[in-house]
N, C-alpha and C positions, 0 to 999 in steps of 0.2 A: 546468262547474258544480261545485258543492261536493259532495264525497263525504261519507259518514258520518263517517269518521275526521277529515276536515278540520274539521267542525263540533265534534267532541269536542275536538280539539287547541285550537281557537280558544277554546272555552268554558273549558278548563283554563287557558290562558294569561291569560285575563281574570280568572279567580278568583285565580290566582297573583299577579297584579299588585296585588291589594289587601292582600297579606300585610305588606309594609313599612308601609303606613298603619295597619294594626291594631297592629303591634308598637310603632311609634313613638307612636301614640295612647295606648296603655296605659302605656308607659314614661315618656314625656315629658309626657303630659297633666296639667295642673294644675287639674282641675275639682274644687275643694273645695266641698262642699255646705253646710258649716256655718261659714263664715268670719265673724268679727266683729272689731271694733276695740275695744280697751280703752284708754281715756284715763285716765292716772293723774297726779296732781300730788303730789309729795313722798311717793310710795309709796301714796297712797290713791286708790282707784277713784273717778273723777269721773263717767264715763259709759261705757256699753257700747253699741256701735252694730252691729247686724247688717248685714253688708255683702253677704252672699250673696243676700238678698232686696231689697236697696236698688236703686232705679231713679231716675234723674234727678239733679239737682244740689241740694245743700244746704250751707249755711254754718253753722258752730257757733263761737261765741265762748267762749273759756275765759279767765275773768278771775279772778286770784288776787292775793294780797298780793305775789307776786313779779313780776307783770306780766300781760300778756295775749297770747294766741295766737288766731288765727283759722284754723279748719280748714275745708277744702272737701272734701265728699264728692261724688264723681262716679261714679255707678253703683256698682261694687263696689270702688272705690279711694278712698284718702284721702290728703291732703297738708296741710302747713301753708302758708298763703298769706300770712300777715302775723304779725309778732311785734314787740314793742317792745324786744327785747334788742339789744345792740350788734353782736354778730357775725352774727346772722341765718343761722346754719348750718342751722338746722332748715328754713328756707324752701327751701334748695338740695337737699333730699332728694328732692323730687318726689313723684309718686304711688306709693303702695305698695299691693300687693294680696295677696301671698302670705304664708301663715302663717310666723311667725318673723321677718318684717321689722319694723323699728322706726324711729321718728323720735324723736329726743331733743332737747329744748331745755334744756341744762344751767342757764343762768341762771334759768329759770323752774321748774326741777325738774319739768318735764312730759315725759311719755313716751306715745307712741301705738304700740301693739303690735298686730299682726295675729295672731289666734289662730284655731284651727280645732277644731271638735268632732269632726272625722274623725280627728285625729291624737292619739294617746295622749300625755299630758303628765305631768310629775312633780308637778303641783299637789296 
């Protein structure tokens, strides 16, 4: 049967096994509480979308004198799904979720930038 020190050593090893999870969770965890997407056209703010609280799918059309872009918001991420520009590079960016990431459509002068209220900025 188990002796007193066997149980103490087993409990200690179990507790010790969680240390890497705690360290990596804190260091690599990207759980931003206040993320939002800012959509600007020609440097002017068009729309601000809170992503951290967003659930489900939503589609937004951005129509300007330069052309149109269709954005898809899926849970806490956003991407360009359609644009009438020639190169369509903005569509290839995929979903973005982390603060500091951007999608740019140069022909339409449109930019989608993820920002966070948790990170200090120079604004």
